[in-house]
C-alpha positions as CSV (number, residue, x, y, z in Angstrom):
1,M,99.3,121.4,87.9
2,D,97.9,123.0,84.7
3,T,94.7,124.0,85.2
4,T,91.8,125.3,82.6
5,I,88.4,127.1,82.7
6,L,85.4,124.8,83.3
7,G,83.5,126.2,80.2
8,R,80.7,128.7,81.1
9,T,81.0,127.9,84.9
10,G,84.3,130.2,85.0
11,L,85.8,127.9,87.6
12,E,89.3,127.1,87.6
13,V,90.0,123.5,87.4
14,S,93.0,121.1,87.3
15,V,92.9,119.4,83.8
16,A,93.1,115.8,85.9
17,G,90.2,115.2,88.1
18,L,90.0,112.4,90.2
19,G,87.3,110.1,89.6
20,C,85.8,108.1,92.6
21,G,83.9,105.4,90.7
22,G,84.3,103.4,87.8
23,H,86.2,99.5,88.4
24,S,88.2,101.0,91.5
25,R,85.9,103.5,93.5
26,L,89.1,104.7,95.4
27,G,90.0,100.8,96.4
28,M,86.2,100.4,97.8
29,A,85.3,98.4,95.1
30,R,88.2,95.4,96.3
31,G,87.6,95.7,99.7
32,E,89.2,98.7,100.9
33,S,88.4,101.2,103.9
34,E,86.8,104.3,103.7
35,A,89.8,105.8,105.5
36,H,91.9,104.3,103.0
37,A,89.7,105.8,99.8
38,S,89.8,109.0,101.7
39,S,93.4,108.8,101.7
40,I,93.6,108.5,98.1
41,V,91.6,111.7,97.8
42,E,94.3,113.4,100.1
43,H,97.1,112.3,97.8
44,A,94.8,113.5,94.7
45,L,94.8,117.1,96.4
46,S,98.5,117.2,97.3
47,L,99.2,116.5,93.3
48,G,97.1,119.5,92.5
49,I,94.3,118.1,91.7
50,N,91.2,120.1,93.0
51,F,88.3,118.5,90.7
52,I,86.6,115.2,92.2
53,D,83.9,113.5,90.8
54,T,82.3,111.3,92.7
55,A,78.3,109.6,92.9
56,R,75.4,108.1,95.1
57,A,76.0,105.1,93.1
58,Y,79.9,104.6,93.8
59,G,79.7,105.1,97.8
60,T,82.4,106.8,97.7
61,E,80.9,110.6,98.9
62,A,81.7,109.9,102.3
63,A,84.9,109.2,102.0
64,V,85.1,112.5,99.6
65,G,83.8,114.3,102.4
66,N,86.1,113.1,105.1
67,A,88.7,114.3,103.0
68,I,88.2,117.5,102.1
69,R,87.0,118.9,105.3
70,G,88.6,122.1,106.0
71,K,89.4,122.8,102.6
72,R,86.0,123.1,100.7
73,D,87.0,126.0,99.3
74,K,89.8,124.7,97.5
75,V,88.0,122.1,95.5
76,V,85.2,121.5,93.0
77,I,83.2,118.6,93.6
78,S,80.9,117.3,91.0
79,T,78.6,114.5,92.2
80,K,75.6,112.5,90.7
81,S,71.8,111.2,91.0
82,S,70.3,108.9,88.4
83,A,67.2,110.1,86.8
84,G,65.8,106.5,87.1
85,R,66.2,103.2,89.9
86,G,65.1,100.0,89.9
87,G,63.3,100.4,86.4
88,K,61.6,103.7,87.5
89,L,61.8,107.1,86.6
90,L,62.4,109.2,89.4
91,T,60.3,112.1,90.6
92,G,62.1,115.9,90.8
93,D,61.5,115.9,94.5
94,E,63.3,112.4,95.1
95,V,66.0,113.4,92.7
96,V,66.5,116.3,95.2
97,E,66.1,114.1,98.2
98,S,69.0,112.2,96.6
99,L,70.9,115.6,96.1
100,E,70.2,116.6,99.9
101,R,71.6,113.1,101.0
102,S,74.8,113.6,98.6
103,L,75.3,116.7,100.8
104,T,74.9,115.1,103.8
105,R,77.8,112.3,103.0
106,L,79.7,115.0,101.2
107,R,79.8,117.3,104.6
108,T,78.9,120.7,102.5
109,D,76.1,123.2,102.0
110,Y,76.3,123.1,98.1
111,I,77.4,120.9,95.2
112,D,79.5,122.7,92.7
113,V,78.3,120.3,89.5
114,F,75.2,118.4,90.2
115,N,74.7,115.9,87.3
116,L,71.9,113.4,86.4
117,H,73.6,109.9,85.8
118,G,73.3,108.1,83.2
119,V,71.0,109.6,81.3
120,S,69.5,107.4,78.6
121,L,67.9,109.0,75.2
122,D,64.5,107.7,76.2
123,Q,64.9,109.3,80.1
124,Y,65.5,113.1,78.3
125,D,62.2,114.1,77.9
126,W,61.0,113.3,81.4
127,V,64.4,114.7,82.9
128,V,63.7,117.9,81.2
129,K,60.0,117.8,81.9
130,E,59.9,116.8,86.1
131,I,63.6,116.6,87.5
132,L,65.2,120.0,85.9
133,P,62.7,122.2,87.4
134,A,63.3,120.8,90.8
135,L,67.3,120.9,90.5
136,G,66.4,124.6,88.9
137,R,64.6,125.4,92.4
138,A,67.3,123.6,94.6
139,R,69.9,125.9,92.4
140,E,68.1,128.7,93.4
141,A,68.4,127.9,97.1
142,G,72.1,127.8,96.6
143,K,72.5,123.7,96.8
144,I,73.5,123.6,93.0
145,R,76.1,125.8,91.4
146,F,75.9,124.4,88.3
147,L,74.2,121.6,86.3
148,G,75.5,118.8,84.8
149,A,74.8,115.4,82.8
150,T,76.5,112.3,82.3
151,E,75.7,109.4,79.3
152,G,76.0,105.9,79.7
153,F,78.8,105.3,77.4
154,G,78.8,101.4,77.7
155,S,74.8,101.3,76.3
156,D,75.5,104.9,74.3
157,P,78.9,104.7,72.4
158,S,77.3,106.9,69.8
159,H,76.1,109.7,72.3
160,K,72.6,109.7,71.0
161,M,71.4,111.3,74.0
162,F,74.1,114.0,74.1
163,Q,73.2,114.9,70.6
164,R,69.6,115.3,70.8
165,A,70.4,117.3,74.5
166,L,73.2,119.5,73.8
167,P,71.4,121.6,71.5
168,D,68.6,122.1,74.0
169,D,71.6,123.9,76.6
170,H,70.4,122.8,79.4
171,F,73.8,121.5,80.8
172,D,76.9,123.5,81.9
173,V,78.9,120.8,82.6
174,I,78.9,117.6,80.8
175,M,80.2,113.7,81.4
176,V,81.0,111.9,78.0
177,G,83.0,108.9,77.0
178,F,86.1,109.2,75.0
179,N,89.0,107.3,74.1
180,L,91.7,106.3,71.1
181,L,89.1,103.1,70.8
182,N,85.7,105.1,70.0
183,P,86.5,108.6,69.7
184,S,83.3,109.2,68.2
185,A,82.8,112.2,70.4
186,R,84.9,114.3,68.5
187,K,82.4,115.1,65.7
188,A,79.2,113.7,67.6
189,V,79.8,115.7,71.0
190,F,82.6,118.4,70.8
191,P,81.3,120.7,68.3
192,L,78.3,121.0,70.1
193,T,79.7,121.4,73.4
194,M,82.1,124.1,72.6
195,A,79.1,126.0,70.4
196,H,77.3,126.6,73.8
197,N,80.7,126.7,76.2
198,V,79.4,123.4,77.8
199,A,82.8,122.0,79.9
200,T,83.4,118.2,79.7
201,Q,84.4,115.5,82.1
202,I,86.5,113.0,80.0
203,M,85.7,109.5,81.0
204,F,86.7,106.0,79.9
205,A,90.1,107.7,78.8
206,V,91.6,103.9,80.2
207,R,89.5,101.0,80.8
208,R,90.6,97.4,80.2
209,A,90.8,97.4,76.9
210,L,93.7,99.8,77.2
211,S,95.5,98.5,80.3
212,Q,94.6,94.7,79.1
213,P,96.4,93.3,75.9
214,S,94.1,90.4,76.4
215,V,91.3,92.9,76.3
216,L,92.4,95.3,73.5
217,A,92.8,92.0,71.4
218,E,89.3,90.8,71.9
219,V,87.9,94.3,71.3
220,V,89.7,94.7,68.1
221,E,88.6,91.4,66.8
222,Q,85.2,93.0,67.6
223,L,85.3,95.7,65.9
224,I,87.3,94.0,62.6
225,E,84.3,91.5,62.6
226,R,81.6,94.9,62.5
227,G,84.0,96.6,60.1
228,E,84.5,99.3,62.1
229,V,88.4,98.5,62.1
230,D,90.5,97.1,58.6
231,A,92.2,94.3,59.4
232,G,94.6,95.1,57.1
233,L,95.8,98.0,59.2
234,V,96.1,96.8,62.4
235,D,98.7,93.9,64.3
236,R,96.1,91.8,65.4
237,A,98.4,90.2,67.9
238,N,99.2,93.6,69.2
239,P,97.1,96.3,67.5
240,L,99.0,99.2,69.8
241,G,102.2,98.0,69.6
242,F,103.1,101.0,67.2
243,V,102.4,103.4,70.3
244,A,104.0,102.1,72.7
245,A,107.2,101.5,70.5
246,H,107.4,105.3,69.6
247,P,110.2,106.6,71.5
248,D,108.4,109.8,72.6
249,V,105.8,107.5,74.1
250,G,106.2,105.4,77.4
251,S,103.4,103.5,77.4
252,V,99.9,102.8,76.1
253,V,97.9,104.1,79.2
254,E,100.1,107.1,79.0
255,A,99.4,107.5,75.3
256,A,95.8,107.4,76.0
257,Y,95.7,109.9,78.6
258,R,97.8,112.7,75.8
259,Y,95.4,111.6,73.6
260,C,92.2,112.4,76.0
261,R,93.8,115.6,77.2
262,H,94.8,117.1,74.5
263,E,91.5,116.9,72.2
264,P,90.0,120.2,71.5
265,G,86.5,120.2,73.6
266,A,88.3,118.0,76.6
267,T,88.5,119.9,79.5
268,V,88.6,117.9,82.4
269,V,90.3,114.2,82.6
270,L,88.9,111.8,84.9
271,T,91.5,109.2,86.1
272,G,90.7,106.8,89.3
273,T,92.2,104.5,91.4
274,G,92.9,103.1,94.7
275,H,96.9,103.1,94.9
276,A,98.7,106.5,95.6
277,D,101.5,105.2,93.1
278,H,99.0,104.9,90.3
279,L,97.6,107.9,90.9
280,T,100.7,109.7,90.7
281,E,101.6,108.0,87.3
282,N,98.3,108.6,86.0
283,V,98.6,112.5,86.7
284,A,102.1,112.5,85.4
285,S,100.8,111.1,81.5
286,I,97.9,113.5,81.6
287,L,100.1,116.8,82.3
288,K,102.4,115.4,79.2
289,G,102.4,117.1,75.9
290,P,100.5,116.0,72.9
291,L,101.3,112.9,71.0
292,P,103.4,113.0,67.9
293,P,101.2,113.9,65.0
294,E,102.0,110.5,63.1
295,I,100.9,108.9,66.0
296,L,97.6,110.6,66.1
297,A,97.1,110.2,62.3
298,K,97.7,106.3,62.5
299,L,95.4,106.3,65.7
300,D,92.6,107.6,63.4
301,E,93.3,105.8,60.4
302,I,92.7,102.8,62.3
303,F,90.3,103.8,64.7
304,G,88.7,107.3,63.5
305,K,85.2,105.0,62.5
306,V,84.7,103.5,65.8
307,D,81.5,104.1,67.5
308,S,80.2,101.1,68.9
309,V,82.5,100.1,72.2
310,S,83.6,101.9,75.2
311,G,86.8,99.7,76.0
312,N,85.8,99.3,79.1
């Protein structure tokens, strides 16, 4: 497993991180047991992954906690609490209560990276005023090592919240949506994170549009209609056929992971699944080298202006 430094935290982490949310939630989204989910975490550890991202909302914290018993000092745990729930903003004390419950489920007395989950632009001022002071006190008490934030990529695909938040420099780590269909973080986010040595968790590297050809075709049609993709540059029947056809590329999914892994500004690329063999394949893709320059150039020509979709 290749490793890197998690920005200014100084933590050494695997370049592949296990994402415990998404459509799979370690298999629990399709009815698998908590024990099965724990086995996926254990398999990730056996592959050399030491960065695990979960959240209260995913329902997978307990599965992670079971899997890391006796190995806590070998893993870097990232978890989250929302800044609002049910249309109501949470107080700092309520977020700290969520943190305490996460500690219990994860069977640990500290969280390496505690994130505010899916922060929107209109929540940001409240987060700074009301929630961050409370989390600062929890950090002083040793319950949190580093602070993070995640965006709602589906509702904020052009990263407006992070463009507002990152210059204020409150967060050590962020989770940002980035993929070959919407690379807008390259200009909107990564220059800011690199300037402040803020680490990035890359989410949405592969979602439905990059794993299901029918969804990809629908998304590309939407982008053509919006004027973000030039119809003359793309094969509408097989938009990424040129990627899969390249002799140095095994599949579109492989290319999508490689695209994210080797992007300047990307720290950890998250991958999530409920199948051990699928996880092995995804990690192998992340560990491959950069995509050929001609593929990168073509992708940028086609999708370089896109900032309106997540690929979910």
